[in-house]
N, C-alpha and C positions, 0 to 999 in steps of 0.2 A: 535710509533710502527707501522710498516707496516703490511698489510694483509698477512697471511701465509696460503696457501691452506691446508685444512684438519685439521686445528687447530681452536678450538672454541675461540671466543673472550671472553667468560665467562668461565674461567678456572674451577671455582668451580661448575659451572652448576646451574640449578634451585635448590633452597633449598628444601629439603625433607619436606613433610607435616607430621605434628604430627598426632597421632591417632585421637585426638579430631577434628582436621581440616578435616580429611578424613570422620569422622562420620557426621560432620556438612554439608559437601558437599553432601554426600549421602542423608541425610534428606532433604536438599534443593531441590535436583533433584527429589526425590520422591514426595515432596509437589508440585512441578511444574507439574509433570506428572499427578497427581491426579486432578489438577485444570484446565487442558488443555481443556477438553470438555466444562466445564462451561464458561471458558473464551471465547472460540470460539463462543458459543451460544450467549454470551453477545455482542460480536463484530458484529455478524450477526444481532442481534436485533437492534443495533445502525445503521447499514447499511440500514436496512429496514425502519427506522423511518424517515419520510419525514421532520419532524420539528427539528431533532437533528442537532446541530451545528457541531457535530463531524462525521456526516454521510460520508462526503468525505474521511476523514482520515480512517474511518473504511473500506470503500469500497477499498481504495487504499491498505490498509494493506492486505485484503483478496486476492486481485488480485496479489499483490507482492508475497505473500506466495504460492499461487496456481500456478502461471505462471512464477515467477521470477521477480526480481526487474528491469531487463533490458527490460521488455515487454513494447514496445511503444504503441501497439494496439493489439486488439484481432480480429481474423477472425472467421467467422462462419463455417469454414470447407471447403468451396468451394474455389478452387484454383484461380478462375477467379474473385474473389471479388475485386471490385474497391473501390476507396475512397468514403466516405460518403460526399455528397455535400448538404450543407444547403443554401437555397436561401432565402434572406431577401427581402420581397416585401412590398412596402408601401401600406397601407390599406386606401382607401378613400371610401366615400359614392358613388361618381359618378366616374365611370371608366375613363371618359373623362377629369376629373379634375386632373391637374398635381400638384397642390399645396394644402396643407391642410389649412383649416380654423380653427378659434377658436372653432367653433361648433363641429369639429371632436374630440376635446379633452374633451368636456363636458359630 
């Protein structure tokens, strides 16, 4: 059967919900809305907990919900904000010393 413009592929359409299914869906949505604030507070608590293994996921969830999933980075509002550059510098006791010794690691 080929595609016919203006005709649904599902002739019978979506099955109608029973009254019980409608009531259950309404109760479910009401329950979700009542627990939204507590859930958000819990996610924020996890995001602030430095020792939580789920901290990254909680932070990512909050950022995704606040700014959208496609947000690659956040700017501080200034239009001339450049990229953040992190410089890795070898730390030695003597600035003239180019190589580390075993003492540096003790």
